[in-house]
MARVOMI-715594 format. One record per residue: x, y, z of N, C-alpha, C, O in turn. Coordinates in pm, whole numbers, padded with zeros to 5 digits, always signed. Layout:
! MARVOMI-715594
XYZXYZXYZXYZ
...
This chain:
! MARVOMI-715594
-00363-01780-01397-00464-01885-01408-00547-01895-01281-00667-01921-01286
-00481-01874-01166-00555-01874-01040-00659-01763-01038-00773-01784-00995
-00619-01645-01085-00712-01533-01085-00830-01561-01178-00945-01536-01141
-00803-01611-01298-00910-01639-01394-01007-01744-01338-01129-01728-01347
-00951-01850-01280-01037-01955-01222-01123-01899-01110-01243-01927-01102
-01062-01819-01023-01138-01760-00912-01244-01663-00964-01355-01657-00910
-01211-01588-01068-01303-01490-01126-01433-01557-01169-01542-01507-01140
-01422-01670-01237-01542-01739-01284-01612-01817-01174-01735-01829-01175
-01536-01870-01079-01599-01938-00965-01677-01841-00879-01780-01876-00822
-01630-01720-00870-01698-01613-00798-01839-01594-00855-01938-01596-00781
-01846-01576-00985-01975-01554-01052-02065-01679-01040-02185-01667-01017
-02005-01797-01056-02083-01921-01049-02142-01941-00910-02255-01987-00896
-02066-01906-00808-02115-01923-00670-02235-01834-00644-02329-01874-00575
-02232-01712-00698-02346-01621-00676-02468-01665-00756-02582-01651-00710
-02446-01716-00875-02559-01769-00953-02624-01887-00881-02746-01901-00879
-02541-01971-00821-02592-02085-00746-02673-02039-00625-02777-02097-00594
-02626-01935-00557-02698-01882-00441-02834-01826-00482-02932-01841-00409
-02840-01761-00597-02966-01706-00646-03063-01818-00680-03182-01809-00649
-03014-01923-00743-03102-02037-00776-03157-02102-00649-03273-02142-00645
-03075-02113-00548-03118-02179-00425-03222-02096-00350-03320-02150-00299
-03200-01965-00344-03288-01879-00265-03408-01829-00344-03512-01797-00288
-03391-01823-00476-03496-01766-00560-03499-01615-00554-03592-01553-00607
-03399-01555-00490-03395-01409-00475-03268-01354-00540-03159-01408-00519
-03281-01248-00617-03162-01185-00677-03091-01097-00573-03150-01058-00473
-02966-01069-00599-02894-00974-00515-02941-00832-00549-02960-00798-00665
-02959-00750-00444-02993-00609-00467-02877-00536-00533-02895-00459-00627
-02755-00562-00481-02635-00501-00537-02520-00599-00524-02519-00685-00436
-02424-00587-00613-02298-00660-00600-02187-00557-00581-02164-00472-00666
-02120-00567-00466-02009-00477-00431-01878-00552-00447-01863-00662-00394
-01784-00494-00520-01656-00560-00545-01540-00471-00504-01538-00352-00538
-01441-00526-00430-01317-00451-00407-01225-00469-00526-01145-00562-00530
-01235-00380-00623-01156-00393-00745-01228-00475-00850-01348-00501-00840
-01153-00517-00952-01212-00582-01069-01221-00733-01047-01161-00812-01119
-01296-00771-00945-01304-00913-00908-01426-00984-00964-01441-01104-00944
-01513-00913-01032-01628-00978-01095-01680-00888-01207-01658-00767-01206
-01748-00949-01302-01792-00875-01421-01930-00813-01405-01973-00736-01491
-02001-00845-01296-02137-00796-01280-02154-00704-01159-02263-00693-01104
-02046-00639-01118-02053-00550-01001-02137-00426-01031-02131-00370-01141
-02213-00385-00932-02285-00258-00938-02203-00146-00876-02214-00029-00915
-02121-00183-00777-02039-00087-00704-01898-00144-00692-01882-00261-00656
-01798-00062-00721-01659-00107-00709-01581-00004-00627-01586+00116-00655
-01510-00052-00526-01417+00031-00451-01278+00006-00509-01224-00104-00498
-01222+00108-00571-01097+00094-00647-00978+00118-00555-00960+00228-00502
-00898+00014-00537-00781+00023-00449-00650+00006-00526-00543+00010-00465
-00657-00013-00657-00537-00022-00741-00576+00008-00884-00686-00028-00928
-00487+00072-00957-00509+00099-01099-00400+00028-01179-00284+00070-01179
-00438-00079-01245-00340-00158-01318-00296-00090-01447-00190-00122-01501
-00375+00004-01498-00329+00084-01611-00203+00161-01572-00107+00168-01649
-00204+00219-01452-00088+00294-01403+00030+00200-01378+00144+00234-01413
+00006+00085-01319+00113-00010-01292+00174-00063-01422+00294-00086-01431
+00088-00083-01522+00138-00128-01652+00227-00020-01715+00334-00051-01767
+00183+00105-01710+00265+00214-01762+00399+00220-01691+00504+00239-01753
+00394+00203-01560+00515+00210-01480+00611+00097-01514+00732+00118-01522
+00558-00023-01535+00643-00138-01568+00711-00122-01703+00816-00180-01727
+00650-00044-01792+00706-00026-01925+00810+00087-01932+00890+00092-02025
+00807+00175-01833+00895+00292-01839+01007+00290-01737+01102+00367-01749
+00999+00202-01636+01102+00201-01532+01185+00075-01542+01136-00031-01582
+01312+00088-01505+01400-00029-01501+01357-00119-01387+01318-00071-01280
+01363-00249-01409+01320-00345-01308+01429-00447-01282+01505-00483-01372
+01437-00493-01157+01537-00592-01120+01486-00734-01130+01560-00828-01100
+01362-00753-01173+01303-00886-01173+01352-00966-01294+01402-00910-01392
+01337-01098-01284+01384-01185-01390+01291-01188-01511+01185-01125-01510
+01333-01261-01614+01260-01265-01740+01121-01326-01721+01022-01272-01772
+01113-01437-01650+00984-01504-01632+00887-01417-01553+00768-01410-01586
+00938-01350-01449+00850-01263-01371+00804-01144-01455+00689-01101-01443
+00891-01092-01540+00851-00982-01629+00742-01028-01724+00645-00955-01749
+00757-01149-01778+00656-01203-01869+00524-01222-01796+00418-01190-01849
+00531-01275-01675+00410-01295-01595+00337-01162-01574+00216-01153-01594
+00413-01059-01534+00350-00929-01510+00291-00870-01637+00184-00809-01634
+00360-00890-01750+00309-00837-01876+00173-00898-01910+00080-00827-01947
+00164-01030-01897+00038-01099-01926-00069-01060-01824-00184-01033-01860
-00030-01058-01698-00124-01028-01590-00180-00886-01604-00301-00866-01593
-00092-00790-01628-00137-00652-01643-00226-00636-01767-00321-00558-01764
-00195-00707-01874-00278-00697-01994-00421-00745-01965-00518-00681-02006
-00432-00856-01895-00564-00908-01857-00639-00809-01769-00755-00779-01794
-00570-00758-01666-00639-00673-01569-00673-00536-01626-00776-00479-01590
-00590-00482-01714-00624-00353-01775-00744-00366-01867-00824-00273-01878
-00758-00481-01934-00876-00503-02018-01002-00509-01932-01106-00455-01970
-00993-00573-01817-01106-00577-01725-01139-00439-01672-01256-00401-01662
-01034-00362-01639-01057-00225-01591-01132-00143-01695-01228-00072-01662
-01089-00151-01819-01155-00074-01925-01302-00112-01937-01388-00025-01950
-01329-00241-01934-01466-00288-01948-01554-00240-01832-01667-00197-01854
-01503-00247-01710-01584-00217-01592-01589-00069-01559-01695-00014-01530
-01473-00004-01562-01468+00135-01514-01526+00235-01613-01564+00345-01573
-01534+00198-01739-01597+00288-01837-01749+00275-01839-01817+00354-01904
-01802+00178-01768-01947+00156-01766-02013+00254-01668-01992+00242-01548
-02091+00350-01715-02149+00450-01626-02252+00391-01529-02287+00455-01430
-02299+00270-01556-02395+00207-01464-02327+00155-01338-02394+00126-01239
-02194+00144-01341-02118+00096-01225-02075+00216-01142-02008+00306-01192
-02114+00219-01014-02074+00326-00923-01934+00298-00872-01902+00185-00835
-01850+00401-00869-01710+00385-00830-01677+00470-00707-01724+00582-00692
-01594+00413-00621-01533+00488-00512-01383+00461-00517-01341+00352-00553
-01304+00560-00483-01158+00546-00484-01105+00562-00342-01163+00632-00260
-00994+00495-00314-00939+00500-00178-00856+00625-00153-00813+00648-00040
-00834+00706-00255-00756+00829-00237-00786+00926-00350-00834+00884-00456
-00757+01055-00330-00771+01150-00440-00683+01115-00560-00721+01142-00674
-00567+01054-00536-00479+01014-00646-00547+00909-00734-00540+00916-00856
-00612+00812-00671-00681+00709-00747-00800+00768-00821-00829+00730-00934
-00869+00861-00757-00980+00929-00824-00931+01000-00950-00995+00995-01055
-00816+01067-00940-00760+01136-01057-00722+01035-01165-00738+01064-01284
-00672+00918-01125-00638+00815-01222-00760+00764-01297-00752+00737-01417
-00872+00749-01228-00995+00705-01292-01045+00808-01393-01099+00773-01498
-01026+00934-01361-01063+01039-01456-00970+01038-01578-01015+01057-01691
-00842+01016-01554-00743+01019-01662-00760+00902-01758-00762+00922-01880
-00771+00781-01704-00774+00662-01789-00914+00628-01842-00927+00571-01950
-01018+00663-01766-01152+00616-01802-01256+00729-01811-01374+00702-01832
-01211+00854-01795-01300+00969-01805-01418+00960-01707-01529+01001-01739
-01392+00907-01588-01494+00900-01486-01476+01016-01389-01376+01023-01316
-01571+01106-01388-01564+01223-01300-01659+01211-01180-01664+01301-01096
-01734+01102-01174-01837+01085-01071-01793+00987-00962-01869+00899-00921
-01669+01003-00916-01609+00907-00823-01598+00967-00684-01549+01079-00667
-01644+00894-00584-01627+00935-00445-01492+00887-00393-01435+00790-00444
-01441+00956-00291-01318+00914-00223-01356+00860-00085-01413+00931-00003
-01323+00733-00062-01346+00670+00067-01214+00607+00110-01179+00499+00063
-01139+00672+00200-01009+00619+00241-01022+00485+00313-01126+00455+00372
-00915+00407+00307-00911+00283+00383-00913+00312+00532-00877+00421+00577
-00957+00213+00609-00962+00225+00754-00849+00144+00817-00791+00056+00753
-00818+00175+00941-00715+00105+01018-00777+00057+01149-00849+00131+01215
-00747-00066+01184-00797-00123+01309-00710-00073+01424-00602-00126+01449
-00759+00029+01494-00682+00090+01602-00661-00004+01720-00569+00016+01800
-00746-00105+01733-00729-00202+01841-00609-00292+01816-00545-00338+01910
-00579-00317+01689-00464-00401+01654-00338-00319+01637-00231-00356+01685
-00350-00206+01568-00235-00122+01538-00238+00001+01627-00315+00094+01602
-00156+00002+01730-00152+00113+01824-00010+00127+01879+00066+00030+01877
+00026+00246+01929+00158+00262+01990+00179+00167+02108+00288+00115+02128
+00074+00146+02186+00086+00059+02302+00116-00085+02261+00202-00151+02321
+00044-00134+02157+00066-00270+02111+00206-00286+02052+00271-00388+02072
+00252-00184+01980+00385-00191+01920+00494-00193+02027+00584-00277+02023
+00485-00102+02123+00589-00092+02225+00593-00214+02315+00699-00252+02365
+00477-00277+02338+00472-00395+02423+00551-00511+02363+00598-00599+02436
+00566-00512+02231+00635-00623+02164+00772-00583+02110+00840-00665+02047
+00813-00461+02133+00936-00410+02073+01059-00494+02109+01131-00540+02020
+01084-00515+02238+01204-00587+02280+01205-00730+02226+01307-00779+02179
+01091-00796+02232+01078-00935+02186+01108-00948+02037+01185-01035+01996
+01047-00861+01956+01064-00874+01811+01203-00831+01765+01254-00885+01667
+01263-00736+01832+01399-00696+01793+01498-00809+01822+01593-00828+01746
+01478-00882+01930+01561-01000+01955+01536-01106+01847+01629-01171+01800
+01409-01123+01809+01372-01222+01709+01442-01196+01576+01488-01289+01510
+01451-01068+01537+01514-01032+01409+01662-00994+01425+01725-00947+01331
+01715-01014+01545+01858-00994+01574+01903-00850+01555+02010-00824+01501
+01819-00757+01602+01857-00617+01601+01906-00577+01740+01845-00613+01841
+02016-00503+01745+02069-00453+01871+01990-00330+01917+01916-00269+01839
+02008-00296+02043+01935-00182+02099+01968-00051+02027+01883+00036+02014
+02093-00038+01981+02133+00088+01917+02110+00089+01767+02138+00190+01702
+02060-00018+01711+02028-00019+01567+01906+00069+01540+01809+00070+01617
+01912+00140+01430+01799+00224+01387+01735+00151+01270+01787+00151+01158
+01619+00088+01296+01562-00009+01203+01460+00057+01111+01364+00120+01155
+01484+00042+00979+01394+00090+00877+01310-00029+00829+01362-00140+00816
+01184-00006+00803+01093-00112+00762+01027-00080+00630+00986+00034+00606
+01016-00181+00543+00938-00169+00419+00860-00298+00400+00917-00407+00407
+00730-00286+00376+00644-00401+00351+00581-00389+00212+00552-00279+00166
+00561-00501+00146+00494-00498+00016+00542-00610-00073+00625-00691-00033
+00490-00613-00194+00520-00723-00285+00610-00681-00401+00712-00745-00424
+00577-00578-00472+00661-00533-00582+00759-00430-00527+00728-00312-00517
+00878-00478-00489+00971-00393-00415+01027-00279-00498+01064-00175-00444
+01035-00296-00629+01080-00185-00713+00978-00072-00707+01015+00044-00689
+00851-00106-00722+00745-00005-00716+00738+00057-00576+00706+00175-00562
+00766-00021-00473+00762+00030-00335+00880+00121-00304+00882+00184-00199
+00977+00128-00394+01088+00222-00375+01210+00164-00308+01293+00239-00258
+01223+00031-00306+01336-00030-00237+01472+00008-00297+01565+00031-00220
+01489+00017-00431+01620+00058-00483+01665+00193-00429+01781+00209-00391
+01576+00291-00425+01613+00422-00372+01648+00413-00224+01738+00482-00177
+01576+00329-00151+01603+00314-00009+01741+00253+00014+01815+00297+00102
+01777+00151-00064+01909+00090-00051+02020+00190-00084+02121+00196-00015
+02000+00268-00189+02099+00370-00224+02108+00476-00115+02217+00525-00083
+01994+00513-00057+01995+00610+00052+02070+00560+00173+02145+00636+00236
+02051+00433+00208+02124+00374+00321+02275+00376+00294+02353+00403+00385
+02315+00347+00171+02457+00344+00138+02523+00480+00154+02644+00489+00172
+02444+00585+00147+02497+00721+00164+02517+00757+00310+02569+00864+00341
+02476+00669+00400+02483+00699+00545+02560+00588+00619+02505+00526+00710
+02685+00563+00581+02761+00455+00647+02789+00482+00793+02818+00389+00869
+02781+00609+00835+02812+00643+00972+02697+00615+01069+02718+00617+01190
+02577+00589+01018+02461+00565+01103+02438+00414+01120+02466+00337+01029
+02389+00372+01237+02365+00229+01262+02232+00182+01202+02147+00128+01271
+02216+00204+01072+02091+00170+01005+02083+00020+00978+02182-00044+00943
+01964-00033+00994+01933-00170+00956+01800-00167+00882+01712-00088+00914
+01786-00254+00782+01666-00257+00700+01597-00392+00714+01659-00497+00700
+01467-00388+00741+01383-00507+00746+01282-00496+00632+01199-00406+00630
+01291-00589+00537+01201-00591+00422+01120-00720+00428+01176-00829+00440
+00987-00708+00418+00900-00825+00420+00800-00816+00307+00742-00711+00281
+00780-00928+00238+00685-00932+00129+00720-01042+00032+00806-01126+00058
+00651-01040-00082+00672-01143-00184+00732-01079-00307+00666-01004-00378
+00857-01108-00332+00925-01064-00453+01053-01148-00466+01088-01223-00375
+01120-01136-00578+01246-01207-00599+01354-01136-00519+01390-01022-00550
+01406-01202-00416+01500-01138-00324+01636-01116-00387+01700-01013-00363
+01683-01210-00469+01822-01209-00513+01865-01080-00583+01974-01031-00555
+01785-01022-00675+01830-00897-00738+01854-00784-00638+01947-00705-00654
+01772-00777-00535+01787-00671-00436+01901-00702-00339+01971-00612-00293
+01920-00830-00309+02035-00869-00228+02165-00836-00301+02263-00793-00240
+02165-00858-00434+02283-00825-00513+02308-00675-00515+02422-00630-00508
+02200-00597-00525+02215-00451-00521+02272-00407-00387+02360-00321-00381
+02223-00468-00278+02276-00435-00146+02425-00471-00137+02503-00398-00076
+02462-00582-00198+02603-00623-00198+02688-00523-00276+02797-00486-00233
+02638-00481-00391+02711-00383-00473+02729-00251-00398+02827-00180-00419
+02633-00220-00311+02639-00095-00234+02712-00113-00101+02721-00019-00021
+02764-00233-00076+02840-00265+00045+02756-00257+00172+02805-00217+00277
+02627-00294+00161+02541-00292+00279+02465-00424+00299+02358-00422+00360
+02514-00538+00249+02433-00660+00260+02408-00703+00404+02303-00758+00435
+02506-00677+00493+02492-00719+00632+02399-00628+00711+02370-00654+00828
+02351-00521+00647+02258-00429+00714+02112-00454+00672+02022-00382+00715
+02091-00556+00590+01958-00583+00537+01909-00722+00581+01986-00818+00584
+01782-00730+00614+01720-00857+00651+01594-00874+00566+01510-00785+00558
+01583-00992+00502+01473-01020+00411+01381-01123+00474+01427-01230+00516
+01252-01093+00481+01156-01182+00544+01038-01210+00452+01001-01126+00371
+00980-01328+00467+00858-01362+00394+00739-01297+00462+00749-01258+00578
+00626-01285+00391+00506-01229+00454+00466-01314+00575+00494-01433+00581
+00400-01249+00670+00355-01318+00791+00218-01264+00830+00194-01144+00819
+00129-01352+00877+00000-01302+00929+00019-01215+01053-00068-01135+01087
+00132-01232+01119+00163-01150+01236+00240-01026+01191+00358-01010+01224
+00173-00940+01115+00240-00823+01059+00285-00727+01168+00377-00647+01148
+00221-00734+01284+00258-00644+01394+00401-00668+01440+00464-00577+01494
+00454-00789+01419+00592-00815+01459+00690-00728+01380+00795-00691+01432
+00656-00697+01255+00742-00611+01175+00739-00467+01226+00843-00404+01243
+00619-00416+01250+00609-00279+01299+00675-00265+01437+00738-00163+01465
+00660-00367+01521+00715-00359+01657+00867-00353+01656+00927-00294+01746
+00930-00413+01556+01076-00414+01550+01134-00286+01492+01254-00263+01504
+01052-00202+01430+01102-00089+01351+01108+00041+01431+01044+00057+01535
+01190+00133+01378+01196+00270+01429+01133+00369+01332+01080+00472+01373
+01137+00337+01201+01080+00423+01098+01026+00333+00987+01087+00233+00952
+00911+00370+00933+00861+00302+00814+00900+00384+00692+00878+00505+00689
+00960+00320+00592+01011+00392+00475+00965+00322+00347+00999+00206+00323
+00887+00394+00266+00844+00340+00137+00829+00455+00037+00720+00510+00022
+00939+00490-00031+00931+00597-00132+00868+00544-00260+00937+00526-00361
+00739+00521-00257+00667+00450-00364+00673+00523-00497+00665+00645-00504
+00688+00442-00603+00672+00494-00738+00525+00498-00778+00486+00571-00869
+00442+00419-00708+00297+00418-00730+00231+00343-00616+00273+00232-00581
+00127+00402-00560+00046+00337-00457-00088+00406-00454-00096+00527-00432
-00195+00330-00475-00327+00392-00470-00356+00449-00332-00418+00555-00319
-00313+00377-00229-00330+00427-00093-00201+00411-00014-00146+00511+00033
-00150+00291+00003-00032+00256+00083-00076+00221+00225-00050+00296+00320
-00142+00107+00237-00195+00064+00366-00088+00047+00473-00113+00083+00588
+00031-00007+00442+00132-00018+00547+00172+00116+00608+00206+00122+00726
+00169+00222+00530+00199+00354+00585+00094+00391+00690+00128+00441+00797
-00033+00367+00659-00140+00397+00754-00126+00313+00880-00145+00364+00990
-00094+00185+00864-00078+00097+00981+00042+00141+01065+00035+00142+01188
+00152+00179+00999+00269+00227+01072+00236+00354+01150+00276+00368+01265
+00163+00446+01087+00123+00568+01156+00037+00536+01278+00054+00595+01385
-00057+00441+01261-00142+00403+01374-00061+00344+01487-00098+00356+01604
+00052+00280+01452+00141+00221+01554+00231+00324+01620+00308+00291+01710
+00222+00449+01576+00308+00552+01633+00448+00549+01578+00544+00584+01648
+00462+00507+01452+00592+00510+01385+00597+00629+01290+00501+00652+01216
+00706+00705+01289+00720+00804+01183+00733+00731+01050+00803+00631+01041
+00665+00781+00948+00662+00713+00819+00705+00808+00708+00667+00925+00707
+00784+00755+00615+00827+00829+00497+00758+00768+00376+00771+00648+00351
+00686+00849+00300+00622+00803+00178+00656+00902+00066+00748+00982+00082
+00585+00897-00044+00613+00988-00155+00483+01048-00205+00374+01003-00170
+00496+01151-00287+00378+01216-00346+00304+01123-00442+00190+01151-00479
+00368+01012-00482+00304+00918-00574+00227+00809-00501+00177+00716-00564
+00218+00819-00370+00134+00729-00291+00006+00803-00252+00011+00919-00212
-00108+00735-00266-00235+00801-00239-00248+00856-00099-00314+00957-00078
-00185+00791-00003-00197+00835+00136-00131+00971+00159-00159+01037+00258
-00043+01013+00067+00025+01141+00084-00074+01258+00091-00041+01363+00146
-00194+01241+00035-00296+01346+00041-00343+01368+00184-00398+01473+00216
-00321+01269+00270-00367+01278+00408-00251+01300+00506-00272+01303+00627
-00130+01314+00453-00011+01332+00536+00042+01473+00519+00060+01520+00407
+00067+01539+00631+00126+01673+00629+00276+01659+00655+00317+01619+00764
+00356+01693+00556+00500+01670+00563+00561+01741+00683+00543+01861+00702
+00635+01663+00764+00701+01718+00880+00613+01735+01001+00660+01774+01108
+00482+01704+00986+00388+01718+01098+00344+01581+01147+00367+01545+01263
+00281+01503+01058+00239+01368+01100+00301+01259+01011+00259+01143+01014
+00400+01297+00934+00472+01204+00847+00568+01283+00760+00585+01403+00776
+00631+01212+00666+00727+01276+00577+00696+01233+00434+00673+01115+00407
+00696+01329+00342+00658+01303+00202+00771+01349+00110+00807+01467+00111
+00825+01257+00031+00928+01290-00066+00864+01336-00196+00771+01273-00246
+00914+01445-00251+00863+01495-00378+00904+01403-00492+00826+01381-00585
+01026+01349-00485+01077+01260-00589+01118+01128-00523+01218+01125-00451
+01042+01020-00544+01073+00894-00476+01205+00831-00518+01256+00743-00449
+01262+00875-00632+01388+00820-00678+01510+00899-00627+01624+00862-00655
+01485+01006-00555+01594+01092-00506+01651+01033-00377+01606+01065-00267
+01751+00947-00392+01808+00879-00277+01884+00975-00185+01894+00951-00065
+01937+01084-00240+02008+01181-00157+01910+01254-00065+01939+01276+00052
+01794+01292-00119+01692+01357-00036+01642+01260+00071+01616+01300+00184
+01627+01134+00034+01584+01033+00131+01689+01016+00240+01655+01007+00358
+01815+01011+00201+01922+00997+00300+01924+01117+00395+01944+01100+00516
+01904+01236+00342+01902+01355+00427+01787+01349+00525+01802+01388+00641
+01673+01300+00481+01557+01288+00570+01583+01184+00678+01548+01205+00794
+01643+01071+00640+01673+00968+00739+01772+01020+00843+01758+00991+00962
+01871+01094+00799+01970+01149+00892+01904+01246+00990+01935+01246+01109
+01812+01328+00937+01740+01423+01022+01655+01350+01127+01655+01387+01244
+01583+01248+01083+01496+01175+01175+01578+01103+01281+01539+01098+01398
+01692+01047+01240+01777+00978+01336+01833+01074+01439+01834+01042+01558
+01878+01191+01397+01945+01285+01486+01848+01361+01576+01882+01395+01689
+01728+01388+01526+01633+01473+01599+01528+01385+01667+01423+01356+01610
+01558+01344+01789+01468+01255+01863+01336+01324+01892+01230+01262+01886
+01342+01454+01923+01220+01529+01954+01126+01533+01833+01005+01513+01848
+01181+01558+01715+01100+01561+01593+01039+01424+01567+00922+01411+01533
+01122+01322+01585+01075+01185+01562+00954+01152+01651+00856+01095+01604
+00963+01188+01778+00854+01158+01870+00731+01244+01842+00618+01197+01853
+00755+01370+01806+00644+01460+01775+00565+01411+01653+00442+01409+01655
+00636+01372+01550+00571+01322+01429+00500+01189+01457+00390+01166+01407
+00563+01103+01536+00503+00974+01570+00371+00993+01644+00273+00924+01616
+00370+01086+01739+00247+01112+01816+00137+01168+01725+00021+01127+01734
+00175+01262+01638+00076+01320+01546+00026+01217+01447-00091+01219+01409
+00113+01125+01405+00073+01019+01311-00032+00928+01374-00132+00895+01312
-00008+00888+01499-00103+00802+01568-00237+00871+01585-00343+00808+01572
-00234+01000+01615-00357+01078+01631-00433+01086+01498-00555+01070+01495
-00361+01110+01389-00423+01118+01257-00487+00985+01219-00598+00983+01167
-00417+00876+01244-00466+00744+01204-00591+00704+01281-00673+00627+01230
-00608+00756+01402-00727+00721+01480-00856+00772+01416-00964+00726+01451
-00844+00867+01323-00963+00917+01253-01006+00823+01141-01119+00832+01091
-00915+00732+01100-00947+00639+00991-01014+00515+01048-00958+00405+01040
-01132+00531+01104-01199+00421+01171-01286+00343+01073-01327+00395+00969
-01313+00218+01108-01403+00136+01028-01545+00190+01032-01621+00176+00936
-01582+00252+01143-01717+00311+01152-01734+00422+01048-01836+00428+00979
-01634+00509+01036-01641+00617+00937-01644+00562+00795-01722+00607+00711
-01560+00463+00769-01556+00404+00636-01687+00334+00604-01740+00347+00493
-01740+00259+00701-01866+00188+00680-01980+00284+00650-02065+00257+00565
-01983+00398+00720-02088+00497+00698-02081+00552+00555-02183+00570+00490
-01959+00579+00508-01942+00631+00372-01978+00526+00266-02037+00558+00163
-01941+00400+00293-01976+00293+00199-02127+00273+00195-02184+00248+00089
-02192+00284+00311-02338+00270+00315-02406+00379+00231-02502+00351+00160
-02356+00502+00239-02409+00610+00157-02391+00578+00008-02480+00601-00073
-02273+00524-00026-02246+00486-00165-02342+00378-00212-02396+00386-00323
-02364+00277-00129-02454+00169-00165-02599+00218-00180-02670+00176-00271
-02639+00306-00091-02776+00360-00097-02797+00437-00227-02901+00423-00291
-02698+00518-00265-02708+00594-00389-02708+00500-00511-02781+00523-00607
-02626+00395-00505-02620+00299-00616-02751+00222-00628-02797+00193-00739
-02811+00189-00515-02940+00117-00517-03048+00206-00579-03130+00158-00657
-03048+00333-00545-03146+00424-00602-03124+00440-00751-03221+00445-00828
-02997+00448-00795-02968+00461-00938-03011+00337-01013-03064+00346-01124
-02988+00220-00955-03027+00095-01020-03179+00085-01032-03229+00032-01131
-03252+00134-00933-03399+00127-00935-03456+00213-01047-03561+00180-01104
-03387+00323-01080-03435+00413-01185-03415+00354-01323-03487+00387-01417
-03314+00266-01336-03278+00213-01469-03367+00096-01510-03350+00041-01618
C-alpha cells in the first residue's frame, strides 16, 4: 500500500509542478518502475526473475511474508510488463545479466549497460582500516576472529542458507558471521542453531552507517541466487575487502575469479563455498592480493563515468522523443 500510494503521489507531484511552471518536463527518468510516464528507465531489479525464484526455491519466511511477497511481486511484474515492453521507453541495465533478463522477459534488445557507481571517498581501504578496531569492539569480535559479512534484505535470495551450511563445515576455523538487513531473523537463527553455530552469528538491523559493517569484516560473502548488480559487493571491493559472489549476481560480469574477487558457479554449493573460505583464511597473501585488486577495480566505477553514460542515454532518448 505504501508503494501504491507513493506511485500515485509521484505522478501527482509532477503534474502539480507542470501546472505551476507552465512548462512540461523534457524527459522523465526513473530508477526502476517507479512511475507510469517514464521516458527513460535504469533497471536495477527484475521482479519477473524474483517472482520465478520465489516460486521454485524453498523459503524460510513465514506465511504472511510469503503472501506479502506474492501480492507485491504480482503488482510489480504487471508494471514491468507494461513499461518494459513499450518501445518508446529507453532502457538501461546495471549489468549484462539484467540486460539479458530484459531480452528474455520483454524481448528488448535495445538496452544499454550502465554499471552502478561507488563513492570512493566514502568506501576506501583507508576509511575501513581506520575504523576496524573500533567496530570490531562494537560488535564484540576478537582479534583472531575471521569475520564474514552479508548485507541485504531477502536473506534467502542473498544466499544466507548456503553460507550458514558452509560455516558449519568449518568448525576448526574461528569464523564469525555478521548479517545486517531487513528480514525475519528467527528462521535463520533456528537454522544456525540446527547447524550448531548460533554463537558464531550476529544479526543486526540496517544502519545508515553501513561503513561500520565493512570495517568490522574480513571477507564479504553473498552467494546470491539472484542479484541484478549486488551493490554491497562493489562497496566491499572498494573498501579493499575480498568478496565472494556468484555467477547469478550481475556484478560477476565485472569480477575476475581469483584476481579481484571470487565467483561461485553454484551459489547453493555450500561445500565449494566452505573450500573457498578455508583457502582465503589460510592464504593471507592471496587475500591481500585480491583485496588490493578489488579496490583498484572499484575505483573505475566512478560517478563521473556513470553520469557521462547516463547523459548519453538521456540525449539519445530526447532525440528519439523529438522524432515521435
